[in-house]
N, C-alpha and C positions, 0 to 999 in steps of 0.2 A: 480735716482741716485743710484749708487751702495753703498753700505756700507762697511766700513773697519772697523773692530774692532780688536784691537791688545790687548792681555793679557800675563801676565807672567811675567812683570817686578816687581822690588822691590829693596831692600836695601841689599847688599851682601858684604861681606869682600873681599879685593883683594885676588886673587888666587881661589875665589868660581866660582859657576855656577849657570846659569839660563837658562830656556828654554821658548822662546817666542811663541806664536801662533797666527795665524791670519785666520780669515775664512770670506773672501769676500762674499758678497750675490749674485753675479753676477754668473749665471749658467755656463758661458763660461770660467770659472777659468782655466780649464785644457788646453786650447788652449794658453794661454798667458805664456810669460816669465815673471817671479815675481821677485820682489826684497826686501830686507831690507835695509832701510834708516835710518839714525840718525841725530839728529840735537842737539848739545850742546848749552847751552846759548851764545848768541852773535856770533854763528858760522853758517856757511851755512849748509843746508841740505846736507849729503853726502850719496853715495850709498855705502853699505859695502859688500853685498853679493847678488848674482844672481843665479837663476836657471831657465833654460829654460824649455819649455813644454815637452822637451825630456829627462830632467833630467840632462843636463849638467851644472856645477856649476863654478862660479868664486868669487873670493874675493878681497877686498882691501887689499894692503900690511900690513896694520895696524892691521888686523884681521886674515890673512891668518895663518892656524895652529892651531887657537884657537876657531874659529867659524865654525859651519856647518850649512848650508842652506839645508832644505829638504822640500819635498811636499808630501801630500796624495791626489791625484786627486779624488779618491772615496770618501772622506770625504770633498773635496774642502777646505783643510787646508793647510797653509804654515807654516813651523817652522824655527826657528833660535835656535839652541844649542850654548850656550856661555859658554866656560870654560877658565880656568885661567885668570879670569877677573882683569882688571887693572883699577886704577882710571880714566884714560883718556878715558876709554869706558863709563864713565858718559853722559848719553844723553836720550832724547826722541826717541823710536825706531818707526818706522813706517813700514808698508808694503804697497806695491802697484804693479802694473804690470809695465813692461817696453814697452813703455813709460808710465807714470802714466795715471790714468783715468783722463777724463776731467769733470770739473764741469758742471752740467747741467744749472746753472744760471749765471756763468762768463765764461771768456775767459781762465781763468787759470786751473791749476791742482786740482784735488780733492785730499784732504788727510783727513784721520780719526784722531782721538785723539790722537793716539800713545799711548806708554805704557813707563812710566819712570823706567829707569835703573840707580842706583846710586851705585857705588863702593867706599867704604869707609870703614876705620878701625875706 
């Protein structure tokens, strides 16, 4: 089973910034399109940023202009720079490929623990 470990979350005031990181254990990371997802309490998990294996990016309207997704294929690391944070950005943030990795033990998708981002004054 691939391991997905996100880091960099925390508590930040509105208007602040955070940078999230993810280093999947799978060696073929560089061949996949990758994304950042987030899930707020009681809400569906949503895709907020995408970067293809070739470096093309796309963003949900809610984060466009504020978030930047990037990847370092030599370090097998995915990043999400988050600026001008708003309270509505509060969620657990997850990284994964597109489509998500499959669980080795279930029919569903595999997700890591995520990293909590809380935006509050």
